[in-house]
C-alpha positions as CSV (number, residue, x, y, z in Angstrom):
1,X,-14.0,-24.2,-2.8
2,X,-11.0,-22.9,-4.6
3,X,-9.3,-19.7,-3.5
4,X,-10.6,-17.7,-6.4
5,X,-14.1,-18.5,-5.3
6,X,-13.3,-17.6,-1.7
7,X,-11.8,-14.3,-2.9
8,X,-15.2,-13.5,-4.6
9,X,-16.9,-13.5,-1.3
10,X,-17.9,-9.9,-0.4
11,X,-18.2,-10.0,3.4
12,X,-15.8,-8.3,5.8
13,X,-14.6,-11.7,7.3
14,X,-12.8,-12.5,4.0
15,X,-10.8,-9.2,4.0
16,X,-9.9,-9.6,7.7
17,X,-8.4,-12.9,6.9
18,X,-6.1,-11.5,4.2
19,X,-5.2,-8.4,6.4
20,X,-4.3,-10.6,9.4
21,X,-2.1,-12.9,7.2
22,X,-0.3,-10.1,5.4
23,X,0.3,-8.4,8.7
24,X,2.5,-11.4,9.8
25,X,4.8,-10.8,6.8
26,X,6.4,-7.8,8.5
27,X,6.6,-5.9,5.2
28,X,8.9,-2.9,4.9
29,X,9.2,0.0,2.4
30,X,11.2,-1.2,-0.6
31,X,10.5,-4.9,-0.2
32,X,10.1,-7.3,-3.0
33,X,7.3,-9.7,-2.1
34,X,6.1,-12.9,-3.9
35,X,2.6,-14.3,-3.6
36,X,2.6,-18.0,-4.5
37,X,-0.9,-18.8,-5.7
38,X,-2.2,-15.2,-5.6
39,X,-5.7,-16.0,-7.1
40,X,-7.5,-12.7,-7.8
41,X,-5.1,-10.7,-5.7
42,X,-6.9,-10.4,-2.5
43,X,-3.9,-10.7,-0.4
44,X,-1.7,-8.5,-2.7
45,X,-4.1,-5.7,-2.3
46,X,-3.1,-5.5,1.4
47,X,0.6,-5.8,0.7
48,X,1.2,-3.1,-1.8
49,X,0.5,-0.1,0.4
50,X,3.3,-1.2,2.8
51,X,5.9,-1.5,0.1
52,X,6.3,2.1,-1.1
53,X,8.8,1.7,-3.8
54,X,9.0,-2.1,-3.6
55,X,7.4,-4.6,-5.9
56,X,4.6,-7.2,-5.4
57,X,4.7,-10.2,-7.7
58,X,1.7,-12.5,-7.9
59,X,2.0,-16.1,-9.3
60,X,-0.8,-18.3,-10.4
61,X,-1.5,-21.0,-13.0
62,X,-4.8,-19.6,-14.3
63,X,-4.4,-16.8,-16.9
64,X,-8.0,-15.5,-16.3
65,X,-7.4,-15.2,-12.6
66,X,-4.2,-13.4,-13.2
67,X,-6.0,-10.9,-15.5
68,X,-8.6,-10.3,-12.7
69,X,-5.8,-9.7,-10.2
70,X,-4.0,-7.3,-12.6
71,X,-7.2,-5.3,-13.2
72,X,-8.0,-5.1,-9.4
73,X,-4.4,-3.9,-8.6
74,X,-3.9,-1.6,-11.6
75,X,-3.8,1.6,-9.5
76,X,-2.4,0.1,-6.4
77,X,1.3,0.4,-7.0
78,X,4.1,-1.6,-8.5
79,X,2.8,-5.0,-9.2
80,X,3.5,-7.8,-11.6
81,X,1.5,-11.0,-12.5
82,X,3.3,-14.1,-13.6
83,X,1.8,-17.3,-14.9
84,X,3.7,-20.3,-13.4
85,X,3.0,-23.8,-12.2
86,X,3.8,-24.4,-8.5
87,X,4.4,-28.0,-9.3
88,X,7.6,-26.9,-11.1
89,X,10.6,-24.6,-10.4
90,X,9.7,-20.9,-10.2
91,X,10.9,-18.6,-13.0
92,X,12.8,-16.3,-10.7
93,X,16.5,-15.9,-9.8
94,X,17.9,-17.0,-6.5
95,X,17.7,-14.5,-3.6
96,X,15.6,-12.2,-5.6
97,X,12.7,-11.6,-3.0
98,X,12.6,-10.2,0.5
99,X,9.2,-11.8,1.5
100,X,7.2,-14.7,0.2
101,X,3.6,-15.6,0.9
102,X,1.4,-18.7,0.2
103,X,-2.2,-19.2,1.4
104,X,-4.5,-22.2,0.9
105,X,-2.4,-23.7,-1.8
106,X,-0.3,-26.6,-0.3
107,X,-3.2,-28.9,0.3
108,X,-3.9,-29.3,-3.5
109,X,-0.2,-29.9,-4.5
110,X,1.3,-33.4,-4.9
111,X,4.7,-32.2,-3.4
112,X,4.3,-29.3,-0.9
113,X,8.0,-29.5,-0.2
114,X,8.8,-28.3,-3.7
115,X,7.0,-25.0,-3.0
116,X,9.1,-24.6,0.2
117,X,12.3,-25.4,-1.6
118,X,11.7,-23.0,-4.3
119,X,10.5,-20.3,-1.8
120,X,13.8,-20.8,0.0
121,X,15.8,-20.5,-3.2
122,X,14.2,-17.2,-4.3
123,X,14.3,-15.5,-0.9
124,X,17.4,-13.7,0.3
125,X,19.1,-14.8,3.5
126,X,17.1,-13.4,6.3
127,X,13.9,-13.4,4.1
128,X,10.6,-14.2,5.6
129,X,8.1,-16.8,4.3
130,X,4.4,-16.8,5.5
131,X,2.5,-20.1,5.0
132,X,-1.2,-19.9,5.8
133,X,-3.9,-22.6,5.4
134,X,-7.4,-23.3,6.4
135,X,-7.9,-26.6,8.3
136,X,-11.0,-28.1,6.7
137,X,-11.3,-30.6,9.5
138,X,-12.5,-27.7,11.6
139,X,-15.4,-26.7,9.4
140,X,-18.4,-26.0,11.7
141,X,-22.0,-25.6,10.6
142,X,-24.8,-25.0,13.1
143,X,-27.4,-27.6,11.9
144,X,-30.6,-29.3,12.6
145,X,-28.9,-32.6,12.0
146,X,-25.5,-32.8,13.7
147,X,-24.7,-36.4,12.7
148,X,-25.5,-35.6,9.0
149,X,-23.4,-32.5,9.1
150,X,-20.4,-34.3,10.7
151,X,-20.6,-36.9,7.9
152,X,-20.9,-34.3,5.1
153,X,-18.0,-32.2,6.4
154,X,-15.7,-35.3,6.6
155,X,-16.7,-36.4,3.2
156,X,-16.2,-32.9,1.7
157,X,-12.7,-32.6,3.3
158,X,-11.6,-36.0,1.9
159,X,-13.0,-35.3,-1.7
160,X,-10.5,-34.4,-4.3
161,X,-12.2,-32.0,-6.6
162,X,-11.5,-31.7,-10.3
163,X,-9.2,-28.7,-9.9
164,X,-7.1,-30.4,-7.2
165,X,-3.9,-32.5,-7.8
166,X,-4.1,-33.8,-4.2
167,X,-6.2,-33.3,-1.1
168,X,-5.3,-33.0,2.6
169,X,-8.1,-31.5,4.8
170,X,-5.7,-31.4,7.8
171,X,-3.0,-29.3,6.0
172,X,-3.6,-26.3,8.4
173,X,-2.6,-28.2,11.5
174,X,0.2,-29.8,9.7
175,X,2.0,-26.6,8.6
176,X,4.6,-26.7,11.5
177,X,5.5,-30.3,10.5
178,X,5.7,-29.2,6.8
179,X,8.1,-26.4,7.7
180,X,10.1,-28.7,10.0
181,X,11.0,-30.9,7.0
182,X,12.2,-27.8,5.1
183,X,15.5,-25.8,5.3
184,X,13.5,-22.8,6.8
185,X,13.7,-21.7,10.4
186,X,10.3,-21.7,12.2
187,X,9.7,-18.3,13.8
188,X,6.0,-18.3,14.8
189,X,2.7,-20.2,14.6
190,X,-0.6,-18.3,14.7
191,X,-4.3,-19.3,14.5
192,X,-7.5,-17.4,13.8
193,X,-11.1,-18.4,13.4
194,X,-13.3,-16.9,10.7
195,X,-16.9,-16.7,11.9
196,X,-20.0,-16.1,9.9
197,X,-23.6,-15.6,11.2
198,X,-25.6,-15.2,8.0
199,X,-26.5,-17.8,5.4
200,X,-26.8,-15.5,2.4
201,X,-25.1,-15.2,-1.1
202,X,-21.7,-13.6,-0.9
203,X,-21.2,-14.9,2.7
204,X,-18.3,-17.4,3.4
205,X,-20.5,-20.0,5.1
206,X,-23.1,-19.8,2.3
207,X,-20.3,-20.4,-0.2
208,X,-18.7,-23.3,1.6
209,X,-22.1,-25.0,2.1
210,X,-23.0,-24.8,-1.5
211,X,-19.6,-25.9,-2.7
212,X,-19.9,-28.9,-0.3
213,X,-23.2,-29.9,-1.9
214,X,-21.8,-29.5,-5.4
215,X,-18.7,-31.6,-4.5
216,X,-20.7,-34.4,-2.9
217,X,-23.7,-34.5,-5.3
218,X,-23.5,-37.8,-7.1
219,X,-20.4,-38.9,-5.1
220,X,-22.3,-41.5,-3.1
221,X,-21.3,-39.8,0.2
222,X,-24.9,-38.5,0.6
223,X,-28.2,-38.8,-1.3
224,X,-29.7,-35.8,-3.1
225,X,-32.5,-35.6,-0.6
226,X,-30.0,-35.4,2.2
227,X,-28.0,-32.7,0.6
228,X,-31.1,-30.7,-0.4
229,X,-32.6,-31.2,3.1
230,X,-29.4,-30.0,4.7
231,X,-29.3,-26.7,2.8
232,X,-32.9,-26.2,3.5
233,X,-32.1,-26.7,7.2
234,X,-29.4,-24.0,7.1
235,X,-31.9,-21.6,5.5
236,X,-34.4,-22.2,8.3
237,X,-31.6,-21.5,10.9
238,X,-30.8,-18.3,9.1
239,X,-34.5,-17.2,9.1
240,X,-34.5,-17.4,13.0
241,X,-31.1,-15.9,13.5
242,X,-29.4,-19.3,14.5
243,X,-27.1,-19.9,11.7
244,X,-23.4,-20.2,12.5
245,X,-20.3,-21.1,10.4
246,X,-16.7,-21.1,11.4
247,X,-13.3,-22.3,10.1
248,X,-9.9,-22.3,11.7
249,X,-7.0,-20.7,9.8
250,X,-3.3,-21.4,10.7
251,X,-0.3,-19.4,9.8
252,X,3.3,-20.3,10.1
253,X,6.0,-17.6,9.9
254,X,9.5,-18.9,8.8
255,X,12.7,-17.4,7.7
256,X,15.7,-18.3,5.5
257,X,18.6,-18.3,8.0
258,X,21.3,-15.7,7.6
């Protein structure tokens, strides 16, 4: 599931994830903040109220997503949407931002270090960079068939979908290593678990389960009967109040040294 699809989820757990991540940025009035891979602007929405006279800039490759973000943030404050490819140098001057943010993007890029090098370049000395990522190896579905669920989750994490340039289901747990290979100074590492108890449209677990089935259908990792039966089992669990979905999110706070 790409980040735009996750942003479309309506349940409170999705908003709480963005609120938690943005809180780690330590935003101050007047800050200029850059969101790398902003999607539909779900994180930017929580940044803008703290800036009071600053500027929030969202970067994404997909024009339609940027238009959605601009529409959603129209009345929020000073924002700007920029179309740019994170596989290339950013179109910003050196030391032009106070804070930078990047969530659930590194896994799909062929060179994650390029993003860190560019974030380092556009941040002022002392500027803070927040890297967040879900760890898809920690996807948990309560299920009637634990062995099948384990096989499906592993195959899903290893599947490079059409919109991905790379795949790394363990990127969440690798964030400290990724930062350690960059010029940034590591400040803090945090973790949070998103938890979902209903298997209904608009809920995060429902979205991930259906995206898993779409990604694996026809891949050879599971038969159509296995995939359809797995979804039917999740619906039965929901009917008796036994459905559970969870996923670990990791966040690394780092700074450009003075």
